[in-house]
N, C-alpha and C positions, 0 to 999 in steps of 0.2 A: 575190459575191452577185448574184442575179438582180435585174432591174429592180424598183425599189420599187413596191409596190402603191399606187396613187394613189386613195384614197377620202377625201373630206373628213372630217376629225376622227377618222380611224382611229387615229392615234397616241395621241390623247387617250383613246380607249376602251382601248387596250392599257395605257396608264399607269394607268388605273382598275383594270384586272384585276391589275396588278402590286402594287397597294395591298392586295389581299386577302391575308389571312394564314392562314386555315383553310379546310377543306372546307366547313364550315358557312357561312362568309362567302361563299364562291364559290357555294354552292347558293342562298343568299338573293339574291345579285346577279343570277345568271343566271336565276333564277325571275322576278325583276322585269324583266329585260332581254328575255327570249325567251319565245315561246309554247311550249306543251308540244310541238307538232310540230317546232318548230325545235330544241328541246333533244334530242328523240329523234333527229333527223337528225344533229346534231353528235355525239351519243354513238355512234350507229351507225357513222358514218364513222371515229371514233376506234377503235372495236372492230375494224372491218375492217382498218384500218392495223396495229393490234397483231397480228392474226392473220396478215396478209400478211408482216409482219417475222418471224413465227415459222414461216414457210414452209408455212402451211396452204394447201390447194387451194381453188379457187373454190367447188366444190360443198359443201365443209365450211363455208365462210364463209357461204354462202347459208343453209344449214341452221341455223347457230348464230346468225346476226344478223338474218336476214330481208332483208338487203340485196339489191338487184338486181345482176345481173352488170354492168350499166352503171355502177352506183355503185362496185362493186369494181374495175372497170377504171380508172375515174377516179382512185380512191385509189391504185391500183397505179402508174399513170402518174406521179402526184405523188411517190410514194416512189422510183420507179426512174429517171425520166427528167427531168421538168421542174419538179420541186418545189423548194422553197427550203431543204430540209433540216430543216424544223421538226419533223417527226415523229421524226427521228433524235435531235435535241436532247432532246426530251421523253422518249423511250423510254430513252435513255442515262442521263439524270438520274434517272428513276424507278428504273432498275435499280441505279444507284449508291446511291440513297437506301435501297433495300431491302436491299442488301448491307452498307451502313454501319451 
C-alpha cells in the first residue's frame, strides 16, 4: 500500500464514517460535516470515477457530470496510476452487494 496519508485526526474521521449504518445516517452526517459545494464536489468525483471504470470517454463524462477535464484527469490518474485502490474496493463491493 502507498504511503499513509498524514492528516491529523483523519483516522478518527474514518472511524466515525464506519459507524454509520444506513444511507440516511450517512446523509445526515455528511450534511453536518460538509458544505453543499463540498458534497457536490465529492459526489461529482465519485460519478466521474464510476464512469471512467465503465470505460466512458471524457466528452461523455463532461456532458453527464459537468466535471472539468482537469477533474476527470485527476480522477483517472488516481484510478490508473497513483491511487490507493480505494475506488476499486468500493466499486467491487457495490457490485457484489448488487449481485448478492
